[in-house]
C-alpha positions as CSV (number, residue, x, y, z in Angstrom):
1,M,217.7,58.8,5.4
2,K,214.4,57.3,6.0
3,R,214.5,55.0,8.6
4,T,213.4,51.3,8.8
5,T,211.2,49.2,10.5
6,L,210.7,46.0,9.4
7,I,207.5,44.1,10.4
8,L,207.7,40.4,11.1
9,G,204.7,38.5,10.7
10,C,202.7,41.3,8.9
11,G,199.4,40.2,9.1
12,D,196.2,43.1,10.0
13,I,198.2,44.6,12.9
14,G,201.1,44.9,10.9
15,V,200.0,46.6,7.7
16,G,197.7,48.7,9.5
17,L,201.1,49.4,11.6
18,G,203.1,49.6,8.6
19,Q,200.4,52.1,6.8
20,R,200.9,54.7,9.9
21,L,204.7,54.0,10.2
22,K,205.4,54.9,5.4
23,A,202.6,57.5,6.7
24,A,204.7,59.1,9.0
25,G,208.6,59.0,6.1
26,Q,209.6,55.6,7.4
27,R,210.1,53.4,4.8
28,V,208.5,49.8,6.0
29,V,208.9,46.4,4.9
30,G,206.8,44.0,5.8
31,V,207.6,40.4,6.0
32,R,205.2,37.1,5.4
33,R,206.3,33.4,4.3
34,N,204.3,34.3,1.4
35,A,205.2,37.8,0.1
36,S,202.1,38.3,-2.7
37,A,200.0,38.2,0.7
38,L,200.7,41.6,0.9
39,A,200.0,43.0,-2.2
40,G,197.9,45.9,-2.3
41,S,198.5,47.0,1.8
42,G,200.8,50.1,-0.2
43,L,203.5,48.5,1.7
44,E,207.4,47.3,0.2
45,A,207.1,43.4,0.9
46,A,209.9,40.3,1.2
47,G,208.9,36.7,1.7
48,A,210.8,34.8,4.6
49,D,210.6,32.0,6.8
50,L,211.3,32.6,10.2
51,T,212.3,29.9,11.6
52,D,215.2,29.8,8.7
53,P,218.8,31.4,8.2
54,A,219.1,31.6,5.2
55,S,216.0,33.2,4.4
56,L,216.2,35.9,6.8
57,A,220.0,37.0,5.8
58,A,218.2,38.2,2.3
59,L,216.3,40.6,4.4
60,P,217.5,44.4,5.1
61,D,218.8,46.1,8.2
62,A,217.0,48.4,10.0
63,D,216.7,50.5,13.0
64,V,214.1,48.7,14.3
65,L,212.5,45.6,14.1
66,V,208.8,44.4,15.1
67,Y,208.0,40.9,15.7
68,V,204.3,40.9,15.6
69,A,204.3,36.5,14.0
70,S,201.4,34.4,14.7
71,A,200.5,30.5,14.8
72,D,199.3,28.1,12.4
73,R,197.2,27.1,14.5
74,F,196.6,26.3,18.6
75,E,199.7,23.2,18.7
76,E,202.1,22.9,21.0
77,E,204.1,22.6,18.2
78,A,202.6,24.6,15.9
79,Y,203.4,28.2,18.9
80,R,206.9,27.2,20.2
81,A,208.1,27.6,16.1
82,A,206.1,31.0,15.4
83,Y,207.2,32.2,19.1
84,P,210.4,31.3,21.0
85,E,211.8,29.7,17.5
86,G,211.3,32.5,15.2
87,L,212.4,34.6,18.0
88,K,214.8,33.8,18.8
89,A,216.5,32.8,15.2
90,V,215.7,36.2,13.9
91,L,217.7,37.5,17.2
92,A,220.5,35.9,15.6
93,E,221.0,37.0,12.5
94,F,219.9,40.2,13.6
95,G,222.1,40.2,16.6
96,A,225.4,39.7,14.2
97,R,224.9,41.9,11.2
98,K,227.1,45.2,11.4
99,R,224.2,47.9,11.9
100,S,222.4,46.8,14.3
101,P,217.8,47.5,15.1
102,K,218.2,50.2,17.9
103,R,215.7,48.0,19.3
104,V,213.4,44.6,18.8
105,F,209.7,44.8,20.0
106,F,207.8,41.9,21.1
107,V,204.3,41.0,20.2
108,S,203.1,39.5,22.9
109,S,200.0,38.9,25.0
110,T,198.1,38.7,28.1
111,S,197.7,35.0,28.5
112,V,201.0,35.0,30.1
113,Y,199.5,35.8,33.0
114,P,197.4,32.5,35.5
115,Q,196.0,35.7,36.8
116,Q,192.1,33.5,37.2
117,A,189.6,35.5,40.4
118,G,189.6,38.9,39.6
119,E,192.9,39.7,40.3
120,E,194.5,43.0,38.7
121,V,197.4,42.7,36.8
122,D,200.1,44.8,35.6
123,E,204.2,44.7,34.8
124,A,205.2,43.4,37.7
125,S,203.0,40.3,38.2
126,P,204.1,37.0,38.7
127,A,204.3,35.8,34.8
128,E,203.7,31.4,35.2
129,P,201.4,30.4,32.7
130,T,200.4,27.0,33.2
131,G,199.0,26.5,29.8
132,F,201.5,26.3,26.8
133,A,200.6,28.7,24.7
134,G,201.1,31.1,27.9
135,A,204.3,29.8,28.5
136,L,206.1,29.9,24.7
137,M,205.2,33.1,24.7
138,R,206.9,33.8,27.8
139,E,209.9,31.8,26.7
140,A,210.2,34.5,23.7
141,E,209.6,37.4,25.4
142,Q,212.6,35.6,28.7
143,A,214.6,35.2,24.9
144,L,214.2,39.0,24.2
145,L,215.0,39.9,27.6
146,G,217.5,38.0,28.3
147,H,219.6,39.5,24.4
148,E,221.7,41.8,24.3
149,L,219.1,43.6,21.4
150,P,217.6,45.7,22.8
151,G,213.4,44.9,23.4
152,T,210.6,45.3,23.9
153,A,207.9,43.0,24.8
154,V,204.4,44.0,24.7
155,R,201.6,42.9,26.0
156,F,198.0,42.6,24.1
157,S,194.5,41.8,25.7
158,G,192.1,40.4,23.6
159,I,192.1,41.7,20.4
160,Y,188.9,42.7,18.6
161,G,187.7,45.0,15.8
162,P,187.2,44.1,11.9
163,G,187.2,40.9,11.4
164,R,186.9,39.8,15.1
165,D,183.4,40.0,15.4
166,R,183.4,36.7,17.5
167,L,181.9,37.6,20.5
168,I,178.9,40.2,18.3
169,R,178.1,37.1,16.2
170,Q,177.8,35.1,19.2
171,V,175.4,37.9,21.0
172,S,173.7,37.9,18.1
173,E,172.7,34.9,18.5
174,G,170.8,35.4,21.9
175,R,174.0,33.4,23.3
176,I,175.1,35.5,27.0
177,A,178.1,34.8,29.3
178,P,177.2,34.3,33.2
179,A,176.0,37.6,35.5
180,S,178.1,35.1,38.6
181,P,180.7,34.0,39.3
182,A,182.2,38.1,37.6
183,M,184.8,36.3,34.3
184,Y,186.1,39.7,33.9
185,T,187.9,40.4,30.4
186,N,190.1,42.5,28.3
187,R,190.1,44.5,25.7
188,I,192.0,46.1,23.3
189,H,190.1,47.2,19.3
190,R,192.9,46.3,16.4
191,D,193.6,50.2,15.5
192,D,194.9,50.7,19.6
193,C,197.6,47.5,18.5
194,A,198.9,49.7,15.6
195,G,198.8,52.7,17.3
196,V,200.5,51.7,20.1
197,L,203.4,49.8,18.5
198,A,203.8,53.0,16.5
199,H,203.9,55.6,19.7
200,L,206.9,52.8,21.0
201,I,208.7,53.1,18.0
202,E,208.4,57.1,17.2
203,R,209.2,56.9,21.5
204,T,212.5,54.8,20.2
205,L,213.3,56.7,17.1
206,A,212.6,59.9,18.9
207,G,215.8,58.8,21.8
208,E,213.3,58.8,24.6
209,A,212.8,55.8,27.1
210,V,211.0,52.8,26.3
211,D,210.6,50.3,29.2
212,D,211.1,46.4,27.6
213,L,207.8,45.4,28.8
214,Y,204.2,47.1,28.6
215,L,200.8,45.7,29.1
216,A,198.4,46.8,26.2
217,S,194.6,46.7,27.1
218,D,192.1,49.5,27.1
219,C,191.2,51.7,30.6
220,E,188.1,49.9,31.1
221,P,188.4,45.4,32.6
222,A,184.7,44.3,32.8
223,P,183.1,41.5,33.3
224,L,182.5,39.5,29.9
225,H,178.2,39.1,30.5
226,E,179.0,43.0,31.0
227,V,180.0,43.5,27.9
228,M,177.8,40.7,25.9
229,S,174.5,42.6,27.4
230,W,175.9,45.9,26.4
231,L,175.7,44.2,22.6
232,A,172.5,43.0,23.5
233,Q,171.3,46.7,23.2
234,Q,173.3,47.6,20.4
235,L,171.6,44.2,18.7
236,K,168.4,44.5,20.3
237,V,168.8,41.2,21.0
238,E,167.2,39.4,24.1
239,A,169.4,36.2,25.3
240,T,168.2,32.7,24.9
241,E,171.1,31.1,25.7
242,T,174.0,31.1,28.7
243,I,177.3,29.5,27.7
244,Q,178.5,27.9,30.1
245,S,182.1,28.3,29.3
246,P,183.2,31.8,27.8
247,L,186.2,31.9,29.2
248,R,187.3,27.5,28.5
249,R,191.1,28.9,28.3
250,R,191.4,32.6,29.3
251,A,191.8,33.5,33.2
252,S,189.6,36.4,35.0
253,K,191.4,39.0,35.7
254,R,191.9,42.5,35.1
255,C,194.8,44.7,33.3
256,C,195.7,47.5,34.4
257,N,198.0,49.9,31.2
258,A,199.1,52.6,33.4
259,R,202.6,52.1,32.4
260,L,201.3,52.8,29.2
261,L,199.5,55.2,29.7
262,A,202.0,57.0,31.7
263,S,204.6,57.0,28.4
264,G,201.8,59.2,26.6
265,Y,199.6,56.4,25.1
266,Q,196.0,58.1,24.3
267,F,193.5,55.4,23.1
268,L,192.0,55.5,20.1
269,Y,188.6,53.1,22.1
270,P,189.5,53.5,26.1
271,S,186.8,51.0,26.3
272,Y,184.8,48.5,24.8
273,R,182.2,50.8,24.1
274,D,184.4,53.3,22.3
275,G,185.3,50.6,20.1
276,Y,182.3,48.0,19.9
277,S,180.7,50.8,18.2
278,Q,183.1,51.2,15.5
279,V,182.9,47.7,14.9
280,L,179.0,47.6,14.9
281,R,178.7,50.7,12.8
282,E,181.0,50.1,10.0
283,G,180.9,45.8,10.8
284,G,177.2,46.7,9.8
285,F,175.6,45.2,12.7
286,L,172.8,47.2,14.2
287,P,169.8,46.8,13.0
288,A,168.3,49.4,10.6
289,K,166.4,52.1,11.6
290,A,162.4,52.1,11.1
C-alpha cells in the first residue's frame, strides 16, 4: 500500500516537496483553502480551512503530515491563525484518529532566535523571540513538541529561489547593504527546503531516527554586504545607494546546520553563490553577452 503524505498549506515549497514524494511512489495530498490553486501541480488536491475542525475532519488519514502554512499578511492576528491556532487544530484532529501519523513536520523559522551580534546559533541556542512573528512561531513549535504525536520542527532561514528574488532586484537598482557594521544573513534555496523535508520524511518512513528539531540553512552564513556585492558583480551593476536598514525585522546571527548534515542531507545549493547563480540564470537576470 502506498504511503500517504498530507501537505497542509501547500504553496510553492509544498508543491516542490509533493512532486518529489510522488515521483518516489508516494500518494501526496496537497491541502489549501482553495484547492483549485493546485491545478496543474500534478498533486491530488483537497480544500480545507486549517483552523476549522469540520473541514479538517474530511481530510484522509496520512503516514506523514507536513504543516507548511503561511500567514496572509504580516500582522499578529494573521500569524496567530496561521501558526499556533492552525497547527493546534491539526494536532487535535489527527491525534484523535485511530490511524495516527508517524510524524508531523512543522515548517518554522529562524526568526525564533533573538541573537543579533553575529553569534552562531544551533538547535540548542536560546529561542526567546521578542517580535510577535517569532513568538507565535515558537508557540506553535512548543505545541507540536509537547503533543503526543511525534513531531519535528524545521527552522528555515531566509528562503530564496525562483520568484523569491527581492534581493536581486534591490541590487539591480544599485542598492546595497553597508559593509559596517557586518549584518550576517542566512539563506536556503527553495529547492533545498523541499529537499530537506523529503529527506526527513524518507528517514521517518524507513524507521530511522529523526530529531525533534532541525535548523535548515545553507553551509555559508555571510555578511549581507558580501552577498549583495557578489550579486552586483554578476549583474555588472555599480552600487549607487546604501540601504540603511536592510535587516530591519531580522537579527544578525550565523546559523549552524551541523545536525542536518549529520543526518545525511546533501545540499543542492550549499552556498549563496551556488543558489543565486541558478536564480540569476533561470530568471534571465544576467546581462546579455556581447
